[in-house]
C-alpha positions in Angstrom: -54.1 -11.3 -12.1 -51.2 -13.7 -12.5 -51.4 -16.7 -10.1 -48.4 -17.7 -8.1 -46.8 -21.1 -8.7 -47.4 -23.6 -5.9 -44.4 -25.6 -4.8 -44.6 -29.3 -5.1 -44.2 -31.6 -2.1 -40.8 -32.6 -3.3 -39.7 -29.0 -3.7 -40.9 -28.2 -0.2 -39.1 -31.2 1.3 -35.9 -30.2 -0.5 -36.2 -26.6 0.8 -36.8 -27.8 4.3 -33.9 -30.2 4.1 -31.5 -27.5 2.9 -32.7 -25.1 5.7 -32.0 -27.9 8.3 -28.5 -28.5 7.1 -25.6 -27.3 9.2 -24.3 -23.9 8.1 -20.7 -25.1 7.8 -21.7 -27.0 4.7 -22.0 -23.7 2.9 -18.2 -23.4 3.3 -17.3 -27.0 2.3 -15.0 -27.6 -0.6 -16.9 -29.6 -3.2 -14.5 -31.0 -5.8 -17.4 -31.7 -8.2 -17.8 -27.9 -8.7 -15.3 -26.1 -11.0 -14.1 -23.0 -9.3 -12.5 -20.4 -11.6 -9.1 -18.9 -11.0 -9.0 -15.5 -9.4 -9.6 -12.7 -12.0 -6.5 -10.4 -12.2 -7.2 -6.7 -11.7 -3.6 -5.4 -12.2 -0.5 -7.1 -13.6 3.2 -6.3 -13.6 4.5 -8.0 -16.8 3.0 -11.5 -16.7 2.6 -11.5 -12.9 -0.8 -10.8 -11.4 -0.4 -8.7 -8.2 -4.0 -7.7 -7.5 -7.0 -10.1 -8.0 -10.7 -9.7 -7.5 -12.0 -10.8 -4.1 -8.6 -10.3 -2.3 -6.6 -7.7 -0.5 -3.0 -6.4 -0.7 -0.6 -3.9 0.9 1.8 -1.2 -0.1 4.4 -0.5 2.6 7.2 2.1 2.8 8.8 4.7 5.0 7.5 8.2 5.1 8.1 10.2 1.8 9.0 7.1 -0.1 6.3 8.1 -2.6 3.7 5.4 -1.8 0.9 7.8 -2.9 2.6 8.4 -6.2 2.7 4.7 -6.7 -1.1 4.6 -6.3 -1.4 7.3 -9.0 0.8 5.3 -11.3 -1.0 2.0 -10.7 -4.4 3.8 -11.1 -3.4 5.0 -14.6 -2.0 1.6 -15.5 -5.3 0.0 -14.5 -7.5 2.5 -16.3 -5.4 2.2 -19.5 -5.7 -1.6 -19.4 -9.4 -1.8 -18.6 -12.0 0.2 -20.6 -14.9 0.0 -18.2 -13.7 -0.6 -14.6 -13.7 2.0 -11.9 -11.2 2.9 -9.2 -11.9 4.2 -5.7 -9.1 6.0 -3.8 -9.7 6.8 -0.2 -7.2 9.2 1.5 -7.4 9.1 5.3 -4.1 10.8 6.1 -3.8 14.2 4.4 -6.2 17.1 3.7 -8.4 17.8 0.8 -5.5 19.6 -1.1 -3.5 16.4 -1.3 -6.6 14.4 -2.3 -7.2 16.9 -5.1 -3.6 16.5 -6.3 -3.9 12.8 -6.4 -7.1 12.9 -8.5 -5.6 15.5 -10.9 -2.4 13.5 -11.3 -4.4 10.5 -12.4 -6.4 12.7 -14.8 -3.3 14.2 -16.3 -1.7 10.8 -16.8 -4.9 9.7 -18.5 -5.1 12.9 -20.5 -8.5 13.7 -19.0 -9.8 17.1 -18.1 -8.0 17.9 -14.8 -10.8 20.3 -13.8 -13.7 17.9 -14.3 -14.2 14.6 -12.3 -14.3 11.5 -14.5 -16.9 8.8 -13.7 -14.2 6.0 -13.6 -12.2 7.6 -10.8 -13.7 8.4 -7.4 -11.4 10.0 -4.7 -12.6 10.5 -1.1 -10.9 12.7 1.5 -11.6 11.3 5.0 -9.0 12.9 7.2 -11.4 14.9 9.4 -13.5 11.9 10.4 -13.1 9.4 13.2 -12.2 5.8 12.4 -15.8 4.4 12.6 -17.0 7.1 10.2 -14.2 6.4 7.8 -15.1 2.7 7.8 -18.7 3.5 7.1 -17.9 5.9 4.2 -15.5 3.3 2.7 -18.1 0.5 2.7 -20.9 2.8 1.5 -18.7 4.1 -1.4 -17.7 0.6 -2.5 -21.3 -0.5 -2.4 -22.5 2.5 -4.4 -19.6 2.9 -6.9 -18.9 -0.8 -7.6 -15.2 -0.3 -8.2 -12.9 -3.2 -9.3 -9.9 -1.6 -7.6 -9.8 0.2 -4.2 -6.9 2.0 -2.6 -7.0 2.9 1.1 -4.2 5.4 1.5 -3.7 5.2 5.3 -5.4 2.0 6.5 -4.0 2.8 9.9 -6.7 5.5 10.2 -9.4 2.9 10.1 -8.5 1.9 13.7 -8.1 3.7 16.9 -5.0 1.8 18.0 -2.5 0.3 15.5 -1.3 -2.1 18.2 -4.7 -3.5 19.1 -4.9 -7.1 18.1 -8.7 -7.1 18.3 -9.0 -4.0 16.0 -6.4 -5.4 13.6 -8.2 -8.7 13.2 -11.6 -7.0 12.8 -10.4 -4.4 10.3 -8.5 -6.8 8.1 -11.4 -9.3 8.3 -13.7 -6.5 7.2 -11.5 -5.6 4.2 -11.4 -9.3 3.1 -15.2 -9.6 3.5 -15.8 -6.5 1.4 -13.4 -7.6 -1.3 -15.4 -10.9 -1.7 -18.9 -9.4 -1.3 -18.3 -6.6 -3.8 -15.9 -8.6 -6.1 -13.2 -6.1 -6.0 -9.5 -5.8 -4.9 -8.7 -3.6 -1.9 -5.1 -2.4 -1.6 -4.1 -0.8 1.7 -1.1 1.6 2.4 0.8 1.4 5.6 4.0 3.0 6.9 7.1 0.9 7.7 9.1 1.3 10.9 12.3 3.2 10.5 14.2 0.8 12.7 13.4 -2.6 11.1 11.4 -1.9 8.0 8.4 -3.9 9.2 4.9 -2.7 8.7 3.7 -0.9 11.8 1.9 -2.5 14.7 -0.4 -5.5 15.0 -2.3 -4.1 12.1 0.8 -4.4 9.9 1.3 -8.0 11.0 -2.3 -9.0 10.3 -2.5 -7.3 6.9 0.7 -9.0 5.8 -0.6 -12.4 6.8 -3.8 -12.0 4.8 -2.5 -10.1 1.7 -2.2 -11.6 -1.8 0.7 -9.2 -2.4 2.9 -7.1 -0.2 4.9 -4.4 -2.0 7.7 -2.3 -0.4 8.6 1.2 -1.7 12.0 2.6 -1.0 13.4 5.9 -2.1 17.0 6.4 -3.1 17.7 10.1 -3.9 15.3 10.8 -6.8 14.3 7.2 -7.6 11.7 5.1 -5.8 12.0 1.3 -6.2 9.2 -1.1 -5.7 9.9 -4.8 -4.8 7.8 -7.8 -3.8 8.0 -8.6 -0.1 5.4 -11.3 -0.3 3.4 -12.8 -3.1 1.2 -15.9 -3.3 2.1 -16.6 -6.9 5.2 -15.9 -9.0 6.9 -12.7 -7.7 7.4 -9.8 -10.1 10.8 -8.2 -10.9 11.4 -5.1 -8.9 10.9 -1.8 -10.8 11.6 1.9 -10.3 9.9 5.2 -10.9 10.7 8.9 -10.6 8.8 12.1 -10.6 9.1 13.9 -14.0 9.3 17.6 -14.7 5.5 17.7 -14.8 5.2 16.3 -11.3 3.9 12.9 -12.5 5.3 9.4 -11.7 6.9 7.6 -14.6 8.8 4.4 -14.8 12.6 4.5 -15.1 15.7 2.4 -14.7 16.9 1.6 -11.2 20.0 3.5 -10.0 23.1 1.4 -10.3 24.3 1.4 -6.7 25.8 -1.5 -4.8 24.1 -3.4 -2.0 26.7 -2.2 0.4 25.9 1.5 -0.3 22.2 0.7 0.2 22.9 -1.0 3.4 25.1 1.8 4.7 22.4 4.4 3.9 19.8 2.3 5.7 21.9 2.0 8.8 22.7 5.7 9.1 19.1 6.7 8.2 17.9 4.7 11.2 20.5 6.0 13.6 20.1 9.6 12.6 16.3 9.6 12.1 14.0 12.5 13.0 16.7 15.1 12.6 19.1 13.7 15.2 22.6 15.2 15.2 25.4 13.1 16.9 29.0 13.8 17.8 31.6 11.5 16.2 32.0 9.4 19.4 28.3 8.9 19.9 27.8 8.1 16.2 30.6 5.6 16.3 29.1 3.9 19.4 25.7 3.6 17.8 27.2 2.2 14.6 29.1 -0.4 16.6 25.9 -1.4 18.5 23.7 -1.5 15.3 26.1 -3.5 13.2 27.8 -5.6 16.0 31.2 -4.4 14.8 34.4 -3.1 16.4 35.7 0.4 16.7 37.9 0.4 13.6 35.1 -1.0 11.4 32.6 1.6 12.7 35.1 4.3 11.9 35.4 3.0 8.4 31.7 3.0 8.0 31.4 6.6 9.1 34.1 7.6 6.6 32.5 5.7 3.7 29.1 7.3 4.5 30.5 10.8 4.7 32.5 10.3 1.4 29.4 9.0 -0.4 27.3 11.9 0.9 25.0 9.6 2.8 25.6 11.6 6.0 26.8 15.2 6.5 29.4 16.5 8.9 28.2 19.8 10.3 29.5 22.1 13.0 27.4 20.4 15.7 28.1 16.8 14.5 26.9 14.3 12.0 23.3 14.2 10.6 21.3 12.6 7.9 20.1 15.0 5.1 16.4 15.8 5.1 14.5 14.4 2.0 12.6 16.8 -0.3 8.8 16.7 0.4 7.5 15.6 -3.0 3.9 16.0 -2.0 4.2 19.7 -1.4 6.7 20.7 -4.1 5.3 19.1 -7.2 2.6 20.8 -9.2 -1.0 19.8 -9.7 
């Protein structure tokens, strides 16, 4: 039987001294120790956007194709890394959407779309309560050991998006898991239609703690991604579209003026949720939203109508409904 080594007196004293030290010393910055730079998980050009041990956020309005961006980023990562794994957690939609997400990544990678690949794990958590979703997320990260995690619908990890306490706890939990499991966790959250800000106290907290905050906007058939916040050098904005196979592919941005983009944003906000307004009511709302006089508001309405941004119907003016990409594109 092999005998155990007996600690020396000096070793026992050193151990006792370390145990008696204040705990805060474990967090002290010691300049005699060389700390390596964060390890990039995903880059855009020469710019690192996701690093190990950190979190980030993708924001955008409904149907801006945030989930398609996850698919595109997943394929980019898998192509640039020969061994790492990805975990995608869908909390918003049903199993059919989760299956579509998984199959789209498989098809971009030219993998068998009817057989799960060990480097991609997709979870569908819509039917569970927030506490169960959090438990499954942590269990999956611990078991799978992914380098990159997407939480498509971080809002569903809390009971109230406007709870400061829940927001702080949830974002703190994501940061802790990213460090403990040496991975990057990217959350997806909707933006408000009115001001473009991420929703609730959760949105405020996750922005403050994110390495990178990306915003996705859709202009007709093109979605554009731009950096809202980065810790290092910001990347150049880029665009993607959905091709004839129902897969996201990079493309050139549409050549449209900033004025047209601003006009579209104003009218989309005023005429959100299928609202139809008479000419007089629309003019008043444009005046209030832009702080302009009657004649200028009338010109804005004429410009928006001529550009096809808004439509004049029998009952008044309305904003055209977007095509639901999630339901119309194939597997």
